[in-house]
C-alpha positions in Angstrom: -0.1 0.0 0.1 1.3 3.5 -1.0 2.4 5.5 2.1 0.6 8.9 2.3 2.8 11.9 2.0 3.1 14.4 4.7 1.3 17.6 2.9 -1.3 15.1 1.5 -2.2 14.0 4.9 -2.4 17.3 6.4 -4.8 18.4 3.7 -6.8 15.1 4.2 -7.1 16.0 8.0 -8.2 19.6 7.3 -10.8 18.4 4.8 -12.2 15.9 7.3 -12.2 18.3 10.1 -14.3 21.0 8.0 -16.6 18.3 6.9 -17.2 17.2 10.4 -18.0 20.9 11.1 -20.6 21.0 8.7 -22.3 18.0 10.3 -22.3 19.4 13.9 -22.0 23.3 13.8 -25.3 25.1 13.2 -26.9 22.0 11.5 -24.3 22.5 8.7 -26.1 25.7 7.2 -23.8 28.0 9.3 -20.6 26.3 7.9 -21.8 26.5 4.5 -22.8 30.2 5.0 -19.3 31.0 6.1 -17.1 29.0 4.1 -18.8 27.8 0.8 -18.0 30.0 -2.2 -20.7 32.3 -3.3 -21.3 34.4 -6.5 -19.4 37.6 -5.9 -22.5 39.7 -6.7 -24.3 37.9 -4.0 -24.4 39.6 -0.5 -23.5 36.0 1.0 -19.9 36.2 -0.8 -17.0 36.9 1.5 -13.3 37.1 0.3 -12.1 34.3 2.4 -14.4 32.0 0.8 -12.1 31.9 -2.3 -9.8 29.6 0.0 -12.2 28.1 2.5 -14.4 26.5 -0.2 -11.6 24.1 -1.2 -11.9 22.4 2.0 -15.7 22.0 2.1 -17.7 19.2 0.7 -21.4 18.5 0.1 -21.8 15.0 1.3 -20.1 11.7 2.5 -19.6 10.4 -1.0 -18.3 13.8 -2.3 -15.7 14.0 0.3 -14.8 10.4 0.0 -14.0 10.3 -3.5 -12.2 13.7 -3.5 -10.1 12.5 -0.6 -9.3 9.0 -2.3 -8.2 11.0 -5.4 -5.9 13.3 -3.2 -4.3 10.3 -1.6 -4.0 8.4 -5.0 -2.6 11.1 -7.1 -1.2 13.5 -4.6 1.2 11.3 -2.9 3.3 10.5 -5.9 3.2 13.8 -7.1 4.3 15.4 -3.8 7.1 12.8 -3.7 8.4 14.3 -6.8 7.8 18.0 -6.3 8.3 18.3 -2.6 5.9 19.7 -0.1 6.2 23.3 -0.9 5.8 23.0 -4.6 2.9 20.4 -4.2 1.1 22.9 -2.1 1.6 25.7 -4.3 0.2 23.5 -7.2 -2.7 22.3 -5.2 -3.9 25.9 -3.9 -3.0 27.4 -7.4 -5.3 24.9 -9.0 -8.1 25.7 -6.7 -7.7 29.4 -7.5 -7.7 28.4 -11.2 -10.8 26.6 -10.7 -12.6 29.4 -8.8 -11.5 31.9 -11.6 -12.9 29.9 -14.4 -16.0 29.0 -12.8 -16.9 32.4 -11.6 -15.9 33.8 -15.0 -18.4 31.3 -16.6 -21.1 32.5 -14.2 -20.5 36.2 -15.1 -20.7 35.1 -18.7 -24.1 33.8 -18.1 -25.1 36.7 -15.8 -23.9 40.1 -17.2 -25.7 40.2 -20.5 -29.2 39.5 -19.0 -28.5 41.7 -16.0 -27.5 44.6 -18.2 -30.6 44.1 -20.3 -32.6 44.2 -17.1 -31.1 47.5 -16.1 -31.8 49.0 -19.5 -35.4 47.8 -19.3 -35.8 50.1 -16.3 -35.4 47.8 -13.3 -32.9 49.2 -10.7 -29.8 47.1 -9.5 -31.3 47.0 -5.9 -34.7 45.7 -7.0 -33.0 43.1 -9.2 -30.9 41.9 -6.3 -34.0 41.8 -3.9 -35.9 39.6 -6.4 -32.9 37.3 -7.1 -32.2 36.9 -3.3 -35.8 36.3 -2.3 -37.1 34.5 -5.4 -40.0 36.7 -5.2 -41.2 39.0 -8.2 -42.1 42.7 -7.5 -45.3 44.2 -8.9 -45.1 45.8 -12.3 -42.3 43.5 -13.6 -43.0 42.2 -17.1 -42.9 38.6 -18.3 -39.9 39.2 -20.3 -38.1 40.8 -17.4 -39.1 37.6 -15.4 -37.7 35.3 -17.9 -34.5 37.1 -17.7 -34.6 37.0 -14.0 -35.1 33.3 -14.2 -32.1 32.9 -16.5 -29.7 34.6 -14.2 -31.1 33.2 -10.8 -29.0 30.0 -10.9 -25.7 32.0 -11.4 -26.5 34.7 -8.8 -27.4 32.0 -6.0 -24.8 29.6 -7.1 -22.3 28.2 -4.5 -19.2 26.1 -4.8 -17.8 23.6 -2.2 -15.1 20.8 -2.7 -11.4 20.2 -3.4 -12.2 18.9 -6.9 -10.6 21.9 -8.8 -7.3 21.5 -6.7 -7.5 17.5 -7.3 -8.0 18.0 -11.0 -4.7 20.0 -11.1 -2.9 17.4 -9.2 -4.3 14.8 -11.6 -2.9 16.8 -14.6 0.4 17.0 -12.8 0.4 13.2 -12.3 -0.6 12.5 -16.0 2.6 14.7 -17.2 4.7 12.7 -14.7 3.5 9.5 -15.6 1.9 9.7 -19.0 1.8 5.7 -19.4 0.5 4.9 -15.9 -2.7 2.9 -16.3 -5.9 4.3 -14.6 -9.5 2.9 -14.3 -12.8 4.2 -13.5 -14.8 2.4 -10.8 -17.7 1.8 -13.0 -15.5 1.3 -16.2 -12.7 -1.4 -15.1 -10.8 -0.9 -18.4 -7.2 0.2 -18.1 -6.5 3.3 -19.9 -3.1 5.3 -20.0 -3.0 8.6 -18.1 -2.2 10.6 -21.1 -5.4 9.6 -22.6 -7.6 9.0 -19.3 -7.1 12.5 -17.8 -7.5 14.6 -21.0 -10.6 12.5 -21.6 -12.0 13.5 -18.2 -11.3 17.2 -18.8 -12.9 17.2 -22.3 -16.0 15.6 -20.7 -16.2 18.2 -17.8 -15.9 20.9 -20.6 -18.8 19.6 -22.6 -20.7 19.2 -19.4 -20.2 22.6 -18.5 -21.0 24.0 -21.7 -24.2 21.9 -22.6 -25.4 21.1 -19.0 -25.3 17.6 -20.0 -23.8 15.3 -17.1 -21.7 12.1 -17.9 -20.3 10.8 -14.7 -20.9 13.5 -12.1 -24.0 14.8 -10.3 -25.8 17.5 -12.2 -25.0 20.3 -9.7 -21.1 19.7 -10.3 -19.1 22.9 -11.2 -17.6 21.5 -14.2 -15.8 24.4 -15.2 -14.1 24.5 -11.9 -12.7 21.0 -12.9 -11.4 22.5 -16.2 -9.9 25.5 -14.5 -8.1 23.3 -11.9 -6.7 21.0 -14.6 -5.7 23.6 -17.0 -3.9 25.5 -14.0 -2.3 22.2 -13.0 -1.1 21.4 -16.6 0.5 25.0 -17.1 2.3 25.0 -13.8 3.7 21.6 -14.4 4.6 22.5 -18.1 6.5 25.5 -16.8 8.4 23.7 -14.1 9.0 20.7 -16.4 10.5 22.8 -19.0 12.5 25.1 -16.8 13.4 23.7 -13.4 13.4 19.9 -13.3 15.9 17.4 -14.5 14.3 15.6 -17.5 15.4 12.3 -16.1 13.2 12.8 -12.9 9.8 12.4 -14.8 10.2 8.8 -16.0 
């Protein structure tokens, strides 16, 4: 059995502690209000959520699969990179995940929001209706339709280490392109250089179309893509500029 590396162990402990907090403090709602990542236009957003959401999870299966992946991919990556570079990669991938997912939300939100402003609604009334999910008197059907379109983005929240782990997986794939991986429900060995890009492509398709392949429908697919791309770019740079080529194989 592969021995767990030091930073991965600490990350596992932090994630488990945060998950226990969601179960026993304020019936879970309080922890989510504090530490989940909310859309920046929403009053529930706080700056620290950019980091804290990476250590939050939405349920037992969510944290189990994420922590299993962190152990499986994170330990060999940390053994090559060392603890400081691994932690930099991990957090950077999480930030890249937030950046792309929130950017995607803004892409969905801003055009309709600006149209609502141009139609005569004030920013305050728009925010109130999006927060309460109640339509004010005098709002037209076309305005209601626009409000419904931007309601999911405005009220979206993100939790989970998936973006960080996708970055670690991308790094693992660059280090071990011929390692054979398998999905639990598809026990066919596939080389990492095909497996990991395939997962990223499916996440991208899911994010753009809303069609879920392997993950729950409320998955932040663009966060997966953002984390993976960030991890790939960091490893590409390090591999090109800092590491001895022989260390990668």
